[in-house]
N, C-alpha and C positions, 0 to 999 in steps of 0.2 A: 504494499499499500505506499503510494507516494503522496506525500503532504506538499501543499502548495503554500505560499507565504501568504500570510492574513494581511487584511489592510493595515493594522496596528504596526506590523513589523516592517511592511513597507514604508510608512511614514516616518518610523523611528530610523530607519536606514538612510532615508532622504535628509532627515535632519541632522544626522550625524555627518554625512557627507557635506552638508552645507556649513557645519561648524568647522570641518577640516579646511575647506576652501576658504572660508572667512578668516581662519588664522593664517594661511599662506599668503593671502593678499598683501599685507603690509610687508611681509619679507620680499615679495616679488618687486613691489614698488621700490623699496629702499635698494634692492640690487640693480633695479633699472637707473635709479638717480646716481648711484656710485660709478656705474658704466658711463653714463652721460657726462658726468664730471671728470671722469679719467680721458674721455675722448676729447681731444683738442679740436675745437670749432673753427681752427683757422682754415682747414680745409673749406668749410661752407663759405667762409668769407672771401677766401680766394676764388672759388668758383663763382660766387655772386661779382665778386669785382671783374673778374674776366668775362662773364656774361654781359655786364653792362658796357664794357670796353669793346666787345664784338657788335653790340649793337650800335654803338657809336661809329665804329669802323664802317658798317655796312650802309649807316647815313652818309659818312663823309665821303665814301668811294662807291658810288652807284654802279660803276663800271667793272666792279671786281669780280663779279659772277661770270660776266664774259670772258675776262682774263683768265679765270680758273678753268673754264671749259677749254680753251686753247692749250692749257697744260694738264694733261691728264694724270701727272705724278703730283700734281698740286704745285704750290711755290710757297716760299717763305714770305711772310708779310710782316711788315713793321709799322706802327703808327703810333702817334703821341695823343695822350688825352690828359689835359691839365699838365702836371709837371712831371708825367711818368711816360716812360716808352715802353710800349708792349711789343713783343714779338710772338710769332705764331707760325705754324706751318698748316696752311689752308689746303684742303682738297673737296672736290666734288664726289660724293658718294651717290651713285645712280640706284634707283629701285631696282630690284630683282625678284623674282618669284622663289619657292624653294627649290625649284629644279634648275635654276641658274638661269631662266630666261629673263632678259631685261624687259621692264616694262617702259611703255612710251608714255611720258607724263610730261606736263608742263611745269613740273616743280622737281626738286632735288634737294637731298642733304647737303649742306654746306659745313663741313666740319673744321673747326680750329682746335689744333692740338698744341699745348704749352705746357710745360713743368707738370707733366703726366696729368693734365686736365683737358678734357674734351668737351668742347661747347659746339652744339649743332644747332643750325638754324635751318628751317623749311623755306626755301627761297624759290621764286618763280625764276623760271630759266628764260633769258631772253630769246625772242624769236631770232632765227638766223637771218643774216642780211641778204637781202633779194635784190636781183638786178630788176630795174623796171622793165615791164614787158611794152614792146611798141604798140601803140593804139592803131588798131586797123579800122577801115570802115567797114560797116557793115554790109553784108549782101543784100540787096532788095528781095523781098519774098516775092515769088512768081504764084500766082494761083494754080492749085492743082486741076490738072486736065484729065477727065476719065479717059481710061485707054481705048475703050471701044465705044464710042458715041454712036447711036443709031440715027 
């Protein structure tokens, strides 16, 4: 004969489990606070500073994307912002599917790498320069004639 748990036993087990979890929460919060204090926040500050500098660079040099498209391996970029000079290696990363087929898109990722920090911006690709097509005069339309007129 098998005996199932009664409602009272189930409620008691749930209450005990809740007490254990409630006792562990302050320990976990304290451990998280200690880990955050031990982690230096300069990485976040450096990333934020570089992100702002890259935004300013793209505003200052709108033709940079065209230059990057002409250099498939990327190119080193230097710019000044305030009293500081920044340097990064910029590349265009085209989109591709999981099987390696490239996607035709009007946008691509522009990636700036410096000091172990990567800043990516989703940028519109400029249209390729086109040569103007000569204008031709339209041919006048002629009315259709039935082939076999009775």
